[in-house]
Backbone bond lengths (Angstrom), bond angles and torsions (degrees), N, CA, C in turn:
res aa  C-N    CA-C-N  psi(-1)  N-CA   C-N-CA  omega(-1)  CA-C   N-CA-C  phi
1 X - - - 1.437 - - 1.525 110.95 -
2 X 1.293 116.66 1.90 1.446 120.79 178.06 1.532 109.92 -54.90
3 X 1.325 116.92 130.77 1.469 124.29 178.67 1.530 113.77 63.99
4 X 1.308 118.81 17.19 1.460 122.52 -174.80 1.532 113.50 -55.19
5 X 1.330 117.40 -45.30 1.464 121.30 -179.15 1.529 111.08 -113.21
6 X 1.304 116.99 20.02 1.461 123.80 -178.82 1.531 110.50 -50.53
7 X 1.329 116.28 126.24 1.471 124.10 177.61 1.524 114.49 65.12
8 X 1.319 118.21 24.37 1.473 121.34 172.95 1.529 106.83 -83.21
9 X 1.307 116.02 75.00 1.458 122.04 -170.82 1.522 114.84 -63.23
10 X 1.332 119.34 -23.31 1.461 121.64 -178.94 1.526 112.86 -96.62
11 X 1.323 118.03 -1.85 1.460 122.39 -178.77 1.530 110.05 -68.34
12 X 1.356 117.21 120.76 1.470 121.58 -178.61 1.515 112.44 -97.02
13 X 1.324 117.09 -36.39 1.460 120.99 -179.01 1.523 108.59 -154.14
14 X 1.304 115.44 164.89 1.462 120.14 178.34 1.525 109.03 -129.54
15 X 1.319 117.11 150.76 1.461 119.42 177.15 1.528 109.95 -77.30
16 X 1.303 115.58 163.96 1.457 120.46 174.32 1.523 107.80 -72.54
17 X 1.315 117.28 129.05 1.456 120.63 175.72 1.514 109.27 -137.99
18 X 1.317 116.11 161.48 1.461 122.31 -173.57 1.530 110.68 -76.00
19 X 1.315 115.79 116.72 1.466 121.62 179.21 1.525 111.33 -119.90
20 X 1.312 117.04 16.87 1.466 121.16 -172.98 1.527 114.90 -63.44
21 X 1.320 118.30 -22.06 1.468 120.57 -179.33 1.530 113.22 -107.71
22 X 1.309 116.40 5.92 1.463 121.82 -177.77 1.523 110.42 -78.83
23 X 1.349 116.46 136.41 1.462 119.31 177.34 1.527 113.19 -115.26
24 X 1.321 118.53 -10.84 1.463 120.89 -179.46 1.529 110.08 -136.43
25 X 1.327 115.76 114.04 1.461 122.33 176.27 1.524 110.56 -116.79
26 X 1.323 116.22 20.85 1.455 120.42 -179.77 1.514 111.46 -58.04
27 X 1.328 116.73 130.66 1.464 124.74 177.77 1.526 113.10 56.05
28 X 1.293 117.11 25.17 1.471 121.22 -177.08 1.530 112.60 -57.21
29 X 1.330 117.40 -40.41 1.464 121.75 -179.38 1.531 111.07 -117.06
30 X 1.312 116.91 24.02 1.462 121.69 -177.42 1.530 110.94 -53.59
31 X 1.317 115.97 128.05 1.464 123.65 176.04 1.531 113.36 63.12
32 X 1.317 117.50 29.21 1.471 121.43 172.91 1.526 106.50 -87.98
33 X 1.311 116.15 75.65 1.460 122.06 -169.33 1.526 114.22 -66.38
34 X 1.324 119.53 -16.55 1.465 122.12 178.94 1.522 113.03 -99.73
35 X 1.311 117.54 -4.57 1.459 121.65 -178.64 1.528 109.52 -66.77
36 X 1.347 116.54 122.55 1.455 121.64 -176.13 1.526 111.81 -99.49
37 X 1.335 117.14 -38.87 1.469 120.20 -179.66 1.524 109.90 -152.58
38 X 1.313 114.55 163.87 1.460 120.80 176.81 1.526 108.28 -131.53
39 X 1.329 117.10 154.20 1.467 118.91 176.22 1.531 110.17 -78.51
40 X 1.302 116.72 172.56 1.466 120.91 173.52 1.522 108.66 -63.37
41 X 1.303 116.20 133.31 1.465 120.97 179.84 1.520 109.31 -117.67
42 X 1.318 116.70 138.29 1.460 120.90 175.58 1.524 106.83 -76.60
43 X 1.315 116.49 110.17 1.462 121.55 -177.15 1.523 111.22 -113.84
44 X 1.323 116.19 23.80 1.463 121.48 -174.32 1.524 114.23 -63.96
45 X 1.317 119.62 -21.98 1.462 122.36 179.66 1.528 113.80 -115.33
46 X 1.307 116.88 5.09 1.460 121.58 -176.65 1.526 110.66 -77.11
47 X 1.331 115.93 133.98 1.465 122.62 178.70 1.525 111.17 -104.95
48 X 1.331 117.43 -32.58 1.459 121.80 -175.61 1.525 111.06 -127.25
49 X 1.345 115.45 124.65 1.468 120.54 170.36 1.533 109.86 -126.68
50 X 1.313 116.21 21.98 1.462 121.03 178.21 1.517 110.82 -56.35
51 X 1.316 116.88 131.59 1.472 125.29 179.50 1.528 113.59 61.47
52 X 1.306 117.61 16.93 1.466 121.20 -175.62 1.526 112.90 -54.18
53 X 1.335 117.60 -43.78 1.466 121.37 -178.64 1.527 111.47 -116.45
54 X 1.299 117.59 19.36 1.460 122.11 -176.78 1.528 110.40 -54.94
55 X 1.308 116.33 126.67 1.466 124.78 177.83 1.530 113.38 66.00
56 X 1.305 116.86 31.22 1.473 121.34 172.18 1.527 106.37 -91.34
57 X 1.305 115.99 75.94 1.464 122.28 -169.96 1.521 114.25 -67.52
58 X 1.325 119.25 -19.49 1.466 121.83 179.38 1.519 112.65 -96.84
59 X 1.308 117.26 -5.63 1.460 121.36 -176.86 1.531 109.87 -64.35
60 X 1.338 115.80 118.34 1.457 120.14 -179.58 1.523 111.92 -110.40
61 X 1.327 116.08 -16.80 1.454 119.45 -173.35 1.523 111.98 -141.77
62 X 1.313 114.92 130.74 1.463 121.95 173.59 1.523 106.04 -131.18
63 X 1.332 117.46 122.74 1.470 117.85 178.37 1.528 109.87 -65.76
64 X 1.316 116.69 163.89 1.456 119.94 177.30 1.526 109.26 -51.96
65 X 1.310 116.16 127.74 1.466 121.36 179.16 1.524 108.50 -103.56
66 X 1.310 116.26 113.15 1.459 122.90 177.67 1.524 106.61 -91.36
67 X 1.330 116.79 109.13 1.471 121.45 -169.89 1.533 112.00 -124.26
68 X 1.319 118.47 65.56 1.470 121.18 -173.80 1.529 115.56 -66.40
69 X 1.341 119.23 -22.98 1.463 121.34 -177.83 1.528 113.46 -112.84
70 X 1.321 117.20 -4.46 1.469 120.61 -176.56 1.521 110.24 -63.70
71 X 1.336 115.23 131.80 1.456 121.86 177.75 1.524 111.67 -105.49
72 X 1.339 116.84 -31.72 1.457 119.25 -177.10 1.525 112.51 -119.99
73 X 1.332 114.89 125.32 1.460 123.68 170.61 1.531 109.67 -110.50
74 X 1.303 116.88 11.83 1.460 121.49 -175.37 1.534 111.50 -53.03
75 X 1.315 116.24 122.19 1.467 124.36 176.84 1.528 114.04 59.95
76 X 1.318 117.88 18.90 1.463 121.04 -174.88 1.516 113.79 -56.78
77 X 1.327 117.85 -44.50 1.466 120.68 -176.01 1.533 112.57 -116.00
78 X 1.315 118.48 22.03 1.471 121.33 178.11 1.522 111.16 -50.81
79 X 1.311 116.23 135.01 1.459 122.84 174.18 1.532 113.77 58.16
80 X 1.308 117.21 28.48 1.471 120.84 172.02 1.527 105.83 -87.80
81 X 1.305 115.61 72.99 1.459 122.73 -169.68 1.522 114.22 -70.15
82 X 1.329 119.36 -14.70 1.465 122.04 178.90 1.523 112.63 -99.77
83 X 1.301 117.34 -9.52 1.463 122.45 -176.66 1.526 110.44 -77.36
84 X 1.349 116.68 128.25 1.461 119.06 -178.61 1.526 113.56 -110.58
85 X 1.324 117.85 -24.98 1.457 121.17 -177.84 1.521 110.20 -135.93
86 X 1.327 115.66 136.06 1.464 121.57 176.29 1.520 107.41 -130.23
87 X 1.326 115.41 130.15 1.454 120.59 177.95 1.526 109.13 -123.57
88 X 1.317 115.57 117.39 1.461 122.52 178.73 1.517 108.08 -122.53
89 X 1.327 117.58 132.37 1.460 120.01 177.53 1.521 110.32 -122.15
90 X 1.320 115.23 157.22 1.465 122.84 -178.02 1.525 111.44 57.89
91 X 1.305 116.30 57.81 1.465 121.86 -176.79 1.528 113.93 -97.58
92 X 1.309 117.91 14.09 1.471 121.44 -175.39 1.530 113.87 -62.64
93 X 1.322 119.27 -23.51 1.468 121.93 -179.28 1.525 113.31 -87.21
94 X 1.324 117.53 -10.04 1.468 121.43 -176.87 1.522 110.19 -68.12
95 X 1.354 115.82 126.66 1.466 120.19 177.33 1.526 112.86 -116.54
96 X 1.340 117.88 -11.12 1.462 121.00 -178.10 1.525 110.07 -132.90
97 X 1.338 116.66 114.45 1.462 121.25 175.90 1.533 110.71 -119.26
98 X 1.312 116.66 20.94 1.465 120.68 -177.65 1.534 110.98 -59.20
99 X 1.302 114.91 132.14 1.470 123.75 177.81 1.528 113.55 52.94
100 X 1.307 118.57 25.19 1.468 122.06 -176.28 1.522 113.98 -61.38
101 X 1.339 117.19 -36.26 1.457 120.79 -175.07 1.528 111.57 -124.81
102 X 1.302 117.23 27.74 1.464 121.88 -179.13 1.531 110.72 -60.86
103 X 1.298 116.68 129.66 1.465 124.72 177.38 1.531 113.74 63.24
104 X 1.303 117.10 27.69 1.475 121.22 173.69 1.526 106.89 -86.90
105 X 1.309 115.96 74.68 1.463 122.57 -169.70 1.530 114.58 -66.50
106 X 1.329 118.99 -19.46 1.464 121.19 178.50 1.523 112.97 -105.75
107 X 1.315 117.42 5.36 1.452 120.78 -179.07 1.527 110.00 -69.34
108 X 1.331 115.16 117.37 1.458 120.02 179.90 1.521 112.31 -114.46
109 X 1.343 117.13 -22.50 1.460 120.30 -177.32 1.515 110.96 -134.68
110 X 1.310 115.15 124.45 1.453 122.77 173.68 1.521 105.45 -126.66
111 X 1.317 115.02 111.24 1.467 119.62 -176.70 1.524 110.11 -57.60
112 X 1.309 116.77 158.07 1.465 123.53 -179.07 1.526 111.18 -55.01
113 X 1.307 115.24 131.14 1.463 121.64 -179.96 1.520 110.29 -114.30
114 X 1.319 116.44 142.48 1.466 121.00 171.24 1.525 105.68 -86.49
115 X 1.316 116.40 107.23 1.462 120.99 -176.53 1.525 111.59 -106.37
116 X 1.307 117.49 22.96 1.454 121.88 -176.10 1.526 113.30 -65.24
117 X 1.330 119.30 -23.30 1.471 122.14 -179.97 1.524 113.43 -101.97
118 X 1.320 117.49 -2.47 1.460 120.91 -175.95 1.524 110.90 -68.56
119 X 1.333 115.39 127.97 1.459 121.83 177.21 1.538 111.50 -119.32
120 X 1.335 117.79 -16.07 1.460 120.75 -179.11 1.524 109.50 -127.40
121 X 1.347 114.75 117.14 1.461 121.91 178.68 1.517 111.94 -123.28
122 X 1.303 119.32 18.75 1.485 121.52 -177.56 1.491 111.79 -50.45
């Protein structure tokens, strides 16, 4: 599913679909500047969500993301300027959080993260 909706600038919302067997959601919604919210996604097998919401400037809501196998959060929420709260659970496998929240100017709440495996924070 990597890059599945990449540059879908007019996309406002997406339906719930089965993601239970997906392992790569990198840049899935990259540059979807009109995307306002997403449904809960089964991320139980996902390893990469790097740049998943990069430049989703209208995104105001992200449901709790349970990411037990994710290793990379690199650039995941870059330029999500309307996003105020992010909740991530089961983050013990994450090793890269570089540029994860760059330019998130309205971000006020980031739930507690287990950063015990993080090696890259650039």
